[in-house]
C-alpha positions as CSV (number, residue, x, y, z in Angstrom):
1,M,22.6,-13.0,21.9
2,E,25.1,-12.7,18.8
3,L,24.6,-12.2,15.5
4,F,26.9,-13.7,12.6
5,A,26.1,-12.9,9.2
6,V,26.7,-16.1,6.3
7,P,29.7,-16.2,4.5
8,D,30.6,-16.5,1.5
9,V,26.8,-16.5,-0.4
10,P,26.5,-16.4,-3.6
11,E,24.3,-14.2,-6.0
12,I,21.4,-16.4,-6.6
13,R,19.6,-17.6,-9.6
14,P,16.3,-18.3,-9.7
15,G,15.8,-22.1,-8.7
16,D,18.9,-22.4,-6.7
17,D,17.6,-24.0,-3.4
18,L,18.2,-21.3,-0.6
19,A,18.1,-23.8,2.1
20,V,21.5,-25.7,1.0
21,V,23.3,-22.7,0.1
22,I,22.5,-22.0,4.0
23,R,23.6,-25.5,5.3
24,D,26.2,-25.8,3.7
25,R,27.9,-22.2,4.9
26,A,26.8,-22.2,8.5
27,D,27.0,-24.7,11.4
28,L,24.0,-24.4,12.0
29,R,22.2,-25.2,15.9
30,E,18.8,-26.1,16.5
31,D,17.7,-23.0,18.8
32,D,19.2,-20.5,16.3
33,V,17.4,-18.0,14.5
34,V,17.5,-17.3,10.4
35,C,17.1,-14.1,8.7
36,V,16.8,-14.4,5.1
37,A,16.3,-11.4,2.9
38,S,13.7,-10.9,0.7
39,T,15.8,-10.0,-1.9
40,V,17.2,-13.8,-2.4
41,V,14.4,-15.3,-1.7
42,S,12.6,-13.4,-4.3
43,K,15.8,-14.2,-7.0
44,A,15.6,-17.9,-5.8
45,E,11.6,-17.4,-6.5
46,G,12.0,-16.3,-10.2
47,R,10.3,-13.4,-9.1
48,L,12.6,-11.2,-11.5
49,Y,10.5,-9.6,-14.0
50,D,11.3,-6.7,-16.7
51,L,9.3,-3.8,-17.3
52,A,7.7,-5.4,-20.8
53,D,6.2,-7.3,-18.6
54,F,3.6,-5.0,-17.0
55,P,2.0,-3.0,-20.5
56,A,0.3,-0.1,-18.3
57,G,-3.3,-0.2,-18.3
58,P,-5.5,3.4,-17.9
59,R,-5.4,3.8,-14.4
60,A,-1.4,3.1,-14.3
61,R,-0.6,5.6,-17.0
62,E,-3.0,8.6,-14.9
63,I,-0.8,7.2,-12.1
64,A,2.1,7.9,-13.8
65,S,0.8,11.3,-14.9
66,N,-0.4,12.7,-12.3
67,L,3.0,11.9,-10.5
68,E,5.2,13.0,-12.6
69,A,2.9,16.3,-12.4
70,V,3.7,16.7,-8.4
71,T,7.0,15.2,-8.2
72,G,8.7,17.0,-12.1
73,D,10.2,13.6,-12.7
74,E,9.6,11.0,-15.2
75,K,7.2,8.0,-14.2
76,D,7.4,5.3,-16.4
77,P,3.1,3.6,-16.4
78,R,4.9,0.0,-16.7
79,F,6.2,0.2,-12.9
80,A,3.3,2.0,-11.8
81,Q,1.2,-1.3,-13.6
82,A,3.6,-3.8,-11.9
83,V,2.3,-1.9,-8.8
84,L,-0.8,-2.5,-8.8
85,E,-0.3,-6.1,-9.8
86,E,1.3,-6.6,-6.8
87,S,-1.6,-4.7,-4.1
88,V,-4.7,-5.6,-2.9
89,E,-4.8,-1.8,-1.7
90,L,-3.2,1.8,-2.8
91,L,-3.2,3.4,0.1
92,M,-1.7,6.8,-1.0
93,E,-0.9,7.8,-4.7
94,S,0.9,11.1,-4.7
95,P,3.5,12.1,-3.7
96,F,4.8,8.5,-3.6
97,L,2.3,5.2,-4.1
98,L,1.8,3.1,-0.3
99,T,0.3,0.4,-0.8
100,E,-1.0,-3.0,0.7
101,T,0.8,-6.2,-1.1
102,R,-1.5,-9.3,-0.9
103,F,0.3,-10.8,2.2
104,G,-0.6,-7.8,4.5
105,H,2.4,-5.8,4.7
106,V,2.1,-1.6,3.6
107,G,5.2,-0.4,1.6
108,V,6.6,2.1,-0.5
109,N,5.8,0.6,-4.3
110,A,4.8,-3.0,-3.2
111,G,8.4,-3.6,-2.4
112,I,9.3,-3.5,-5.9
113,D,13.1,-3.5,-6.0
114,R,15.2,-2.0,-8.7
115,S,18.7,-2.6,-7.5
116,N,20.5,-5.6,-7.5
117,V,18.7,-7.2,-10.3
118,P,21.7,-7.2,-13.1
119,D,19.7,-8.7,-16.4
120,N,16.0,-7.7,-15.6
121,D,14.0,-4.0,-14.6
122,L,12.1,-5.1,-11.7
123,L,12.7,-7.5,-8.6
124,L,8.9,-8.5,-7.3
125,L,8.5,-9.2,-3.1
126,P,7.7,-13.5,-2.3
127,K,4.5,-14.1,-3.0
128,R,4.3,-16.1,-0.3
129,P,7.0,-15.0,2.3
130,A,5.3,-17.1,5.7
131,E,5.6,-20.4,3.0
132,S,8.6,-19.4,1.5
133,A,10.3,-19.1,5.5
134,E,8.4,-22.3,5.9
135,R,10.4,-24.4,2.6
136,I,14.0,-22.7,4.1
137,R,13.1,-23.9,7.3
138,A,11.7,-27.7,7.0
139,E,15.5,-28.4,4.8
140,I,18.0,-26.8,7.6
141,P,18.8,-27.3,11.1
142,A,17.7,-24.3,12.8
143,D,14.6,-24.5,14.2
144,R,13.1,-20.6,13.4
145,V,14.1,-18.7,9.9
146,I,12.3,-14.8,9.3
147,V,12.0,-13.4,5.8
148,T,13.2,-9.8,6.3
149,D,12.9,-6.5,4.2
150,T,14.3,-3.1,4.5
151,C,10.8,-0.5,4.7
152,G,10.5,3.5,5.8
153,R,8.2,4.0,8.7
154,P,5.7,6.7,9.1
155,F,7.4,9.9,11.8
156,R,10.8,8.7,11.4
157,H,13.4,9.5,8.7
158,G,15.6,6.4,7.1
159,Q,14.8,2.9,6.6
160,R,14.9,0.0,9.1
161,G,14.5,-4.1,9.1
162,V,11.3,-5.6,9.2
163,A,9.7,-9.0,8.9
164,L,7.8,-10.0,6.1
165,G,6.9,-14.0,6.8
166,W,8.1,-15.9,9.5
167,A,8.3,-20.2,10.6
168,G,8.8,-22.0,14.0
169,M,7.8,-19.6,15.9
170,S,5.1,-16.7,17.0
171,A,5.4,-13.2,15.4
172,S,5.0,-11.4,18.6
173,R,5.8,-11.3,22.4
174,D,3.0,-11.2,24.7
175,W,3.6,-9.1,27.8
176,R,-0.2,-8.6,28.5
177,G,-0.8,-9.8,32.1
178,E,2.5,-9.8,33.1
179,T,3.7,-7.0,35.6
180,D,6.1,-4.2,36.0
181,R,8.9,-3.4,38.8
182,D,6.3,-1.7,40.6
183,G,4.2,-5.1,40.7
184,R,1.3,-3.1,37.8
185,E,-0.1,-5.2,35.3
186,L,1.1,-4.3,31.5
187,G,-2.1,-4.0,29.6
188,V,-1.5,-3.1,26.0
189,T,2.6,-4.4,25.4
190,V,3.0,-7.3,23.1
191,E,6.5,-6.9,21.3
192,S,7.1,-7.6,18.2
193,V,10.0,-9.9,18.2
194,V,10.1,-11.3,14.2
195,D,10.6,-7.3,13.6
196,E,13.1,-6.8,16.0
197,L,15.1,-9.4,15.2
198,A,14.5,-8.4,11.1
199,A,15.7,-5.4,12.5
200,A,19.3,-6.3,14.1
201,A,20.1,-9.0,11.7
202,N,19.9,-5.8,9.1
203,L,22.8,-4.2,11.2
204,V,25.1,-7.3,10.4
205,S,24.0,-8.0,7.2
206,G,24.8,-4.5,5.7
207,E,23.2,-2.0,2.8
208,G,24.6,-1.3,-1.0
209,D,26.9,-3.9,-2.8
210,D,28.5,-5.2,0.4
211,G,25.0,-6.3,2.1
212,T,25.2,-10.0,3.0
213,P,21.9,-11.6,2.8
214,V,21.7,-14.8,4.7
215,V,22.5,-13.1,9.2
216,V,22.0,-16.1,12.0
217,V,20.7,-14.5,15.6
218,R,22.3,-17.5,18.1
219,D,20.7,-18.1,22.0
220,F,17.8,-15.4,21.1
221,D,15.8,-16.8,24.5
222,W,11.9,-16.0,24.2
223,G,11.4,-16.6,27.9
224,D,8.3,-17.8,29.6
225,H,5.8,-15.3,27.6
226,D,2.6,-16.0,25.6
227,G,2.9,-15.6,21.6
228,S,1.1,-14.3,19.6
229,D,0.8,-14.5,14.9
230,K,-0.8,-10.9,14.3
231,H,2.0,-9.2,12.9
232,F,0.0,-7.3,10.6
233,R,-3.0,-4.6,12.1
234,E,-6.4,-5.2,10.5
235,I,-8.2,-2.7,9.0
236,E,-10.6,-1.7,11.8
237,G,-8.1,-1.1,14.4
238,D,-5.6,0.8,12.1
239,F,-6.7,4.1,12.7
240,V,-3.7,5.7,10.2
241,R,-4.8,3.6,7.2
242,Q,-8.7,4.6,7.6
243,A,-7.4,8.3,7.7
244,L,-5.2,8.1,4.9
245,R,-8.0,7.1,2.9
246,G,-9.6,10.2,3.4
247,W,-6.5,12.0,3.1
248,E,-5.5,13.9,-0.2
249,H,-2.2,15.0,-1.6
250,E,-1.9,18.8,-2.0
């Protein structure tokens, strides 16, 4: 398997056709997996906003005030309002905002970015990343597309690439029912392939001002395995989220 960045991707503006941008700069094969950073997907879809677009309500002002008291840093209640509007559940209010987005991703500040936004204050995540991936896939030679982002993880330092949406492939490779080297049957192993490919792509795309937002994964072989489209845990089986609902920062 090899990975390479698509070269010379320009600054993406609202209305730009990402599929054309990619197609014109990469000689794609049918079985390639094209990993596209959510940053450029959001820009193409016009998800750029200013803080003035989010007048703060009472709840946002309360959240910002509480965060200021805990962190000692000034917090803009309009940013808290944007986070609230992009979320279906606020899992943690302090010492930072951890939320579930409207498409099921759990992350800090609903994934709202304040960097790499030259003409605005905020860059929101794509509304429906799976649909974004499908639109790109429909217009390029490659059959598989993943919309990626970076976020932190519980119990570990640092960020890694993760998948927000995907098209043309299952999210996970299901090993249950197969056997290990000693012939023992696997009962729980479901491999999150879209996250693994997103993380691998992030190593190639890089971060900061030298980042490249589109990476092609070539010669990835799914193998003879079943697939699963389950990716984001449902609340009934998400015991960490259940615990967070009853936890308060002190």
